Structure formats: structure tokens, C-alpha cells
Steps between C-alpha positions, in 0.01 A plus 500: 500500500275257309651236271363204298646163581405362164466796257505272198140405583400846367555359149155336549322841505421522125379141487119590497556737201693233314221255559244749382695576183623153400242261626172483301173593664310217672205391293187335622184391320187661631124429434331735254140598431369388163273759347254448219519737202863575595587620154223759508623638833852549376378652173281735687792592719729553203772260618662188360517198739835332549651223717712629782569507872418762754780615727359566842587846629692530831466759766790743486495527879519121544778474244702765673447328837604165350823652362568678829450178698736317264765767552465479873537117501805519280659755734413273799674200317807726449524503891529868592702546813583789735875491538671671792828689490799256506616389840877453510710305751838341511623167633835356531614249240736356758439231756733489799560234761681560829664184640612561853718273710361432842740227602650488852803716401263797433457528877853647534496857629770653299306707245586863532206733483515863372434625859812327638287217640602139450207296381412137441586423131138410415367809684739723301394342174138539589543868561669561166253283304205686656629824341573320175138363483365845574635612160366209303143625439354346181739207501424137577726350767524165667674402828687172551671413828747217528711314752516121493183519284375773269143629536284748304409762767301705238433421130528768234274781600452874485368504862830624649346579835417134554848403380648747745294351789605146415867607479466661853375174643788298356746385767846328497477120498139475373629308193774303675858578610686421171522682174346361172588751229435267206151407630414871546597566138302205375196611694530853350513354150170312561348828615609669184331226287166673594634829361452620144725810521826520316721641784545265796726595782598289811678679788673243709622597852709250692764502775624144481633235264265243343473213748171323440380533137364206306604688184840667445469880502695520175274250332196685625647829362556333155127400495417854598704642218317267259167646626621864459523554868769751613642450847657768717673356804573696820737354757411591862780430743877454533670325212791416741272324749518134594258212437148577400549869601741543206354652192583304188551802272643284226177297466286813520706665229477190280121488542471865389746464210316198369173695459657834389445655842727669753625403837541740801642482848305690772653507848286783638169684449655777294666259261175302458305814423758595230455157353121546466551848357718341224253225416284715283812634314619149432156359408277796408132451555296467183166671499194383311240762407132410510190694405132423542176661385170437669235405244126526558268349244235733353344246265181487713408867421457465118320167547269662749424789267433261221261301718311818598475604125360158407237527769408854385467382140288211603274726705480755221400235237240347736337835552506571121332164417243566773404827349470356149266229622282755676486715199 
């Protein structure tokens, strides 16, 4: 399909006719031959002399070529384009960050797998997250790992294969032995600052109480709520445990409630999978529709034809003048 990017330019098409009708003809004084006995000549011819101007005749062919060239140039200024069929695609209007606890307590081997195998907590979490990421095509995700310190393992990206590879290389203790929940939330907020989508979701997985944050987890959650960040917390481990191995479910629930999110407890692989299945129900993914048309400019074609016509007119006029001189 061919379209004009600036169709209003076509209003210039009748401009030569308006100039021809409204603008007076150009006048120029020319030398004349003075004849003796002029009155006798005109009397013999039977005409009466009068002052006037002679309008030079124009070749109809040259006039037609000039009008055609003008039309072609106006069409070129209107920017004709070949437009392809619309190309549609969808992207997610939601950005999602996974914050995974890799403190020393995640080394406990008490995570029940679906095949009756007991896994290390982090290994079980990795297995479930891998399946979750496989269903996130079209979404932007980021990965934050935290222990004593919180680190961005992967910024917001649609390259989920790379994110999967980075998660697979994550090991317990890489970020220190303690748990800094507040720092992980604060780091996630800074990552969302680079996002311009309206739906921002942080999934926080932890198996221990906050023991090393520079910022209180509740204060961090309040800031997240002000930035329209929703937090879903997932407790991994035994709430009845002792020391750092005990999950502080009260804090995790308070974090989720502050941001309008939900808190879950996952003690085995099956429960964790059910949690991830419910995430889309609790925070449905918003889809943004996009369309694109490829446009190829065709303005060079009418300009090229106009140039060829001008060259042909010049050649025809030169040949005509040459013949007149010879005759």
C-alpha cells in the first residue's frame, strides 16, 4: 500500500494556474524598426496602427511538460511511501524482580522435593524458579541475591536465558552469612527507578529473620509502597526453628501488607510451585499491544521522472532552435 506522509502538500498543485490567471503577464520593452512612410504602408494594408504588446506564444508540448514536472515535484514533496502490512506484537506492562536469600541458612537440606528427595533449600528454590522463569516470555525480570549484603545479579532484562544461567551459578554464602531483608528491598526499589511501567512486582524469598540490614525492612516496604511497588513475600523454612534458621513470618507478612501484597509459607517444592501459580492470579500481568509498519520512501521516483522530462524538454527545444537557424 502506498500512502502520502504529507498529503496537504497536494494543495500546491493548482498554484501555476492561479499564477497564470491572477498575475499579470511580464512586460519587457524591445527594440523596434522605424520605417519611413509608415502611414502609407498601413493605409495600403488597410489596418489602423495602435499601441500594444505582443504576447509570445508558448509551445503546447513544453507547457504540458512544465505542468507535468510541477505535479511530479509536488507529489515528491508530499513524501509518497510504500507501507507494509501492520506488524503486531505484545510486551508485558509489568516489571518483576526476584530477590533470593542466599544466606548461610539456605544451605539446610530440609526442602522436600516432589520426587521424595530432600534438597538443599537454595537448590529447591532454584528448581522451582527455573520453571517459573520459563513461563515469563515477554516480561522483564531482574534477579537480586542477598545475604549480609544485597547484590544485583541481573538488571531488568528480557534475556531470561542469561538470567537462568546467572541463577544457576549462585551459591549459598556468596553474599555473606547473614540476612539483610531491608537492604534487598531498597536495592529492588532502585532497580525499579529505571522502569517506566505502571505494574512493579517484587517477589522476596527468604528463610531467616532480618539480621544485618542498614534499613529496617518495614521502612523499606513503606518506601516501596510510595513508589507503587508491590511485594509478595515467600517464607522458605521452618517458622518454629531457632536462631537465624527461624523464619520471621510476622515481618514478612508486615512487608507484604504494607505494599498491598501477599505473604506465603513454602516448606516444600510442591507448595512453592503452588505459590508461583497463584502469583498471576493475585497480580495479573498487564499486556501492552504494539504495532509497526515498515515505510519505504518513494519520493525519488517522481523526482527522477521530473528530471528526465526536463532533460527531454531541453533537448527538444535545442533541436527545434537548431532547425530554425538552419532554415
